[in-house]
C-alpha positions in Angstrom: 228.4 -36.3 30.3 224.6 -36.5 31.9 226.1 -40.2 33.0 229.6 -38.8 34.5 227.4 -36.5 36.3 225.4 -38.9 38.0 228.5 -41.5 38.6 230.3 -38.5 40.4 226.8 -37.4 42.4 227.0 -41.2 43.5 230.5 -40.9 44.7 229.9 -37.5 46.6 226.9 -39.8 48.4 229.2 -42.9 48.9 231.8 -41.0 50.5 229.2 -39.1 53.2 227.1 -42.5 54.3 225.7 -41.1 57.2 224.9 -37.7 56.1 223.5 -39.2 53.3 221.4 -41.0 55.4 220.0 -38.4 57.6 219.5 -35.9 54.3 216.8 -38.4 52.7 215.2 -39.9 55.7 212.9 -37.0 56.2 211.9 -37.6 52.2 211.5 -42.0 53.1 209.6 -40.7 56.0 207.0 -38.4 54.2 207.0 -40.4 51.1 206.0 -44.0 53.2 203.6 -42.1 55.5 201.2 -40.9 52.5 201.6 -44.1 50.7 200.7 -46.0 53.8 197.8 -43.7 54.7 196.4 -43.5 51.1 196.6 -47.3 50.5 194.9 -47.7 53.9 192.2 -45.4 53.4 191.5 -46.6 50.4 191.2 -50.3 51.5 188.7 -48.9 54.1 186.4 -47.3 51.7 186.6 -50.7 49.4 185.8 -52.7 53.0 182.6 -50.3 53.3 181.4 -50.6 50.2 181.7 -54.7 50.2 180.0 -54.5 53.3 177.4 -52.3 52.5 177.0 -54.5 49.7 176.9 -57.6 51.8 173.8 -56.2 53.0 172.2 -56.3 50.2 171.7 -53.8 47.2 168.7 -51.5 46.8 167.8 -52.0 50.5 165.7 -49.5 52.7 166.0 -49.8 56.4 163.0 -49.2 58.2 163.2 -47.8 62.1 159.8 -46.5 64.4 160.8 -43.2 66.0 162.0 -39.8 64.3 165.6 -40.3 62.4 167.1 -37.3 64.8 166.6 -36.9 68.5 168.4 -34.4 70.8 169.6 -35.3 74.0 167.4 -35.9 76.6 164.5 -36.8 74.4 162.4 -39.7 74.3 160.9 -41.4 71.8 157.3 -42.7 72.6 156.7 -43.4 68.5 154.9 -46.9 68.4 156.8 -49.8 67.0 156.1 -51.6 64.0 153.9 -54.3 63.5 153.6 -57.8 61.4 150.5 -56.2 60.0 152.5 -53.4 58.5 154.9 -56.0 57.1 151.9 -57.4 55.1 150.7 -54.2 53.9 154.2 -53.2 52.7 154.7 -56.6 50.7 151.5 -55.5 49.0 153.4 -52.5 47.3 154.6 -53.0 43.8 157.9 -51.3 44.6 158.9 -53.9 47.1 160.6 -57.2 46.4 160.8 -58.4 49.6 160.3 -57.2 53.4 162.3 -58.4 56.1 161.0 -57.8 59.8 163.2 -58.4 62.7 163.2 -58.0 66.5 166.4 -58.6 68.2 167.3 -60.2 72.1 170.6 -61.1 73.4 170.2 -64.6 74.8 172.9 -67.5 75.7 172.8 -70.5 73.3 173.6 -73.8 75.1 174.6 -77.5 73.1 176.4 -79.6 75.6 179.1 -78.1 77.9 179.1 -75.5 75.1 177.9 -72.0 75.5 177.8 -69.0 73.5 176.5 -65.5 74.3 175.0 -63.9 71.1 172.3 -61.9 69.3 168.7 -63.8 68.6 167.0 -62.1 65.4 163.8 -63.0 65.3 162.8 -62.4 61.3 161.4 -64.4 58.5 162.9 -66.3 55.6 163.1 -63.2 53.4 165.6 -61.6 55.7 168.1 -64.0 53.5 167.3 -62.4 50.4 167.2 -59.1 51.7 170.1 -58.9 53.4 172.0 -61.1 50.7 172.6 -63.7 53.1 174.1 -67.2 51.5 173.0 -70.7 53.2 176.5 -72.6 53.7 173.7 -75.9 54.6 170.4 -76.6 55.6 167.6 -75.0 54.4 165.4 -71.5 55.4 162.2 -71.3 57.6 159.0 -72.9 55.6 155.9 -70.3 56.0 154.2 -72.9 58.4 156.8 -72.8 60.7 156.8 -68.6 60.6 153.3 -69.2 61.1 153.3 -71.0 63.8 156.0 -69.7 65.5 158.1 -73.0 65.6 161.2 -73.5 67.3 163.6 -73.9 64.8 167.1 -71.7 64.5 169.9 -71.0 62.0 173.0 -70.5 63.4 175.5 -67.7 62.0 179.3 -69.3 61.6 180.9 -67.7 64.9 177.9 -69.6 66.9 178.5 -72.6 65.0 182.3 -72.6 66.0 181.8 -72.0 69.3 179.0 -74.5 70.2 180.2 -77.5 67.4 183.4 -77.2 66.3 183.8 -79.1 63.5 180.6 -81.2 63.9 177.7 -81.0 62.0 175.5 -79.1 63.6 172.3 -79.8 61.2 169.6 -81.8 62.9 170.7 -80.9 66.2 169.2 -79.3 69.2 170.6 -76.5 71.0 168.5 -74.5 74.2 168.2 -70.7 74.0 166.8 -69.7 77.0 163.6 -72.4 77.9 163.5 -73.1 74.2 164.6 -76.5 72.5 165.7 -75.2 69.0 166.0 -77.5 66.2 169.1 -76.4 64.2 167.9 -76.5 60.4 170.4 -74.2 58.4 173.4 -72.7 58.4 174.8 -69.5 57.3 178.0 -68.4 55.3 180.6 -66.6 56.7 180.4 -62.8 56.2 182.9 -61.5 58.7 183.6 -58.0 60.6 181.1 -54.9 59.3 182.0 -51.6 58.5 182.4 -50.8 62.5 184.3 -54.1 63.4 181.0 -55.9 64.4 180.9 -59.9 63.8 178.2 -60.6 61.2 178.4 -64.1 61.7 177.8 -63.7 65.9 173.8 -64.4 65.3 171.4 -66.7 65.3 168.0 -66.6 62.9 164.5 -67.9 64.3 161.0 -67.1 63.4 159.6 -63.6 64.5 156.7 -65.4 66.2 158.9 -67.1 68.0 161.1 -64.6 69.5 157.8 -62.4 70.1 156.3 -64.6 72.4 159.1 -66.7 74.0 161.4 -64.5 74.3 161.0 -60.9 74.3 157.0 -60.9 75.5 155.4 -58.3 73.0 154.3 -58.5 69.6 156.7 -55.3 68.8 158.5 -55.2 65.5 162.0 -52.9 65.9 162.7 -53.0 62.3 162.1 -54.0 58.8 164.8 -54.1 56.2 162.8 -53.9 52.5 164.5 -54.9 48.9 163.3 -53.0 46.1 162.4 -54.2 43.1 165.4 -54.0 40.3 164.8 -50.5 38.6 162.9 -48.9 41.1 164.9 -45.6 42.8 165.5 -45.4 46.6 163.4 -41.7 45.8 160.6 -43.8 44.7 160.6 -46.8 47.0 161.2 -43.9 50.4 158.0 -42.0 48.8 155.8 -44.8 48.1 156.5 -46.8 51.7 156.0 -43.2 53.2 152.6 -42.7 52.3 151.9 -46.2 53.1 153.4 -46.0 56.7 151.6 -42.7 57.2 148.6 -43.6 56.3 148.9 -46.5 58.7 150.3 -44.9 61.5 147.5 -42.3 61.3 149.7 -39.4 60.4 148.5 -35.8 59.5 149.6 -34.2 56.4 150.9 -31.4 58.5 152.4 -33.7 61.2 155.8 -34.9 61.4 156.6 -38.5 60.5 157.5 -40.8 63.8 159.7 -43.3 61.5 162.4 -43.5 59.5 163.6 -44.4 56.1 167.3 -45.2 55.6 168.5 -45.7 52.0 172.1 -48.0 52.7 173.5 -46.5 49.9 173.4 -42.9 52.0 175.1 -44.8 54.8 177.8 -46.2 52.5 178.3 -43.1 50.8 178.7 -41.4 54.4 181.2 -43.9 55.6 183.4 -43.7 52.2 183.2 -39.6 52.7 184.5 -40.0 56.2 187.5 -42.4 55.2 188.7 -40.4 52.6 188.5 -37.2 54.5 190.5 -38.7 57.3 192.8 -40.1 54.9 193.3 -36.8 53.0 193.9 -35.4 56.5 196.6 -37.6 57.3 197.7 -37.5 54.2 198.4 -33.7 54.5 199.9 -34.0 58.1 202.2 -36.7 56.2 203.2 -34.6 53.3 204.2 -32.0 55.4 207.5 -34.7 56.1 208.2 -34.4 52.3 208.8 -30.6 53.1 211.2 -31.1 56.4 212.8 -33.7 53.9 213.5 -31.2 51.2 214.6 -28.6 53.8 216.8 -31.2 55.3 218.0 -31.6 51.7 218.6 -28.0 51.1 220.9 -27.6 54.5 223.1 -31.0 53.7 224.0 -29.2 50.4 224.8 -26.4 51.3 227.5 -27.7 54.3 228.3 -30.1 51.1 229.4 -26.8 48.8 230.7 -24.9 51.8 233.2 -28.1 52.1 233.7 -28.7 48.6 234.8 -25.1 48.0 238.3 -26.0 46.7 237.1 -29.1 45.0 234.7 -26.5 42.9 237.8 -23.6 42.6 239.7 -26.5 40.7 237.0 -27.6 38.7 236.2 -23.9 37.1 239.8 -23.3 37.1 240.2 -26.5 34.7 237.6 -25.3 32.4 233.8 -26.6 34.1 231.9 -24.1 33.3 229.1 -22.6 36.0 226.3 -24.6 34.4 228.2 -27.8 34.7 228.8 -27.0 38.3 225.3 -26.4 38.7 224.3 -29.5 37.3 226.4 -31.7 39.4 225.7 -30.2 42.3 221.8 -30.6 41.4 221.8 -33.8 40.1 223.1 -34.9 43.6 220.1 -33.4 45.5 218.2 -35.3 42.9 219.6 -38.3 43.4 219.6 -38.1 47.0 215.5 -37.4 46.8 215.0 -40.3 44.6 216.5 -42.5 46.5 214.5 -41.4 49.5 211.7 -41.9 47.6 212.2 -45.4 46.4 213.2 -46.2 50.0 209.8 -44.5 50.7 207.9 -46.4 48.4 209.1 -49.9 49.2 208.5 -48.7 53.2 204.9 -47.1 52.5 203.6 -50.4 50.6 205.3 -52.9 53.6 203.2 -50.8 56.2 200.0 -50.5 54.5 200.4 -54.1 53.9 200.7 -55.0 57.6 198.1 -52.1 58.3 195.6 -54.5 56.2 196.5 -57.6 57.4 195.9 -56.3 60.9 192.6 -54.4 60.1 191.3 -57.0 58.1 190.6 -54.6 54.8 191.6 -55.2 51.5 195.3 -53.7 50.3 194.7 -51.6 47.3 197.7 -49.9 46.5 197.1 -47.0 43.5 199.7 -47.3 41.1 199.0 -43.4 40.7 199.7 -42.5 44.2 202.7 -44.7 44.1 203.8 -42.5 41.1 202.8 -38.9 42.3 204.7 -39.5 45.6 207.5 -40.7 43.8 207.5 -37.7 41.3 206.8 -35.3 44.1 210.2 -36.7 46.3 211.8 -35.7 42.6 210.7 -32.5 42.3 211.7 -31.7 46.0 215.5 -32.6 45.1 214.8 -30.4 42.4 213.5 -27.3 43.8 215.5 -27.5 47.1 218.8 -28.7 45.5 218.5 -25.5 43.1 220.0 -22.6 45.7 222.8 -24.6 46.8 223.4 -26.0 43.2 223.5 -22.6 41.8 225.8 -21.0 45.0 228.4 -23.5 44.2 228.1 -22.5 40.5 228.6 -18.4 41.3 231.8 -19.4 43.4 234.8 -17.3 41.9 237.8 -19.8 41.3 240.1 -17.7 42.7 238.6 -17.2 46.1 237.3 -21.1 45.6 241.3 -21.9 45.6 242.1 -19.9 48.4 240.0 -21.7 50.7 241.4 -23.9 53.3 
């Protein structure tokens, strides 16, 4: 009996193709939008987590100056120094410290040039920031002490300057410095905010201080904690040491900031989750609109098929059977819309993921929930027209022309 009812529902749907298409369109758009938004949101969150992991695990970022400053205020906090770096390296909770100071410069090799960020640092940068060498070597302690003219190229800079050629052992010019290429960084790709992480050149920090920026300032430090050391303990011990070195009194405000990378990852993930939730909620309204469309079309269908309903009731069909037929038609329409919406939503999410360079991470639970919701929409909004059809008086229905 059920299969016969489903067959009759399909016949009624096919009989009015355009009307059926317009009926399910709202459900298709709603389901597709929800799935696409949630999938892209989850992909963005996964990309943020991966990017933060690529910056290093159990890492703290140290910056001179206050964490939060109001508009129009100027921070006069002193910069860090290499002596601060040496003092931090003595703390038992710290595995490695990577100082950094940066300058934007044009790197030249032959007829090719690339304007990029020159980061002055130490070999510890590779450990702290989780960089892998694709070729060559890191800076030696002697090169770091002497401020030697050596450099390590990021993948983007390598491609711009050398193409398919091998840069190792070649000399590039940075400002007035002839710099020997001793290493190549493995590509990381785009960061959390879309920046190219591979568009950089590493040099010994003393070289950058003396020959590019002209001062001894350290603009920031990245600190990798020992395995098993919590960020809370690390921040406490680092804060105590820096307060002492920067002569900050017990009642005075700190003139430096210590940020846990996990906090940044959590914040970015929360933002992505909230945005995906808001967009999905807006998209879900389309399902409600689609349900109302199904109800209206089914009411029209009941009016058009009054005579047919009267004949069925006159030859012995029960009100329950008539109700079931129209209810099944509504559910079939919404389920068809849900299936098409799932395919469309996954396709849109795949295209968006490729365009945004984020992982394509469809969630089967979300797909099932969207499909189930589309079926529920058919039941809820199809019930009223079905009940109206079932309550028609056979005699009055047969008089309908």
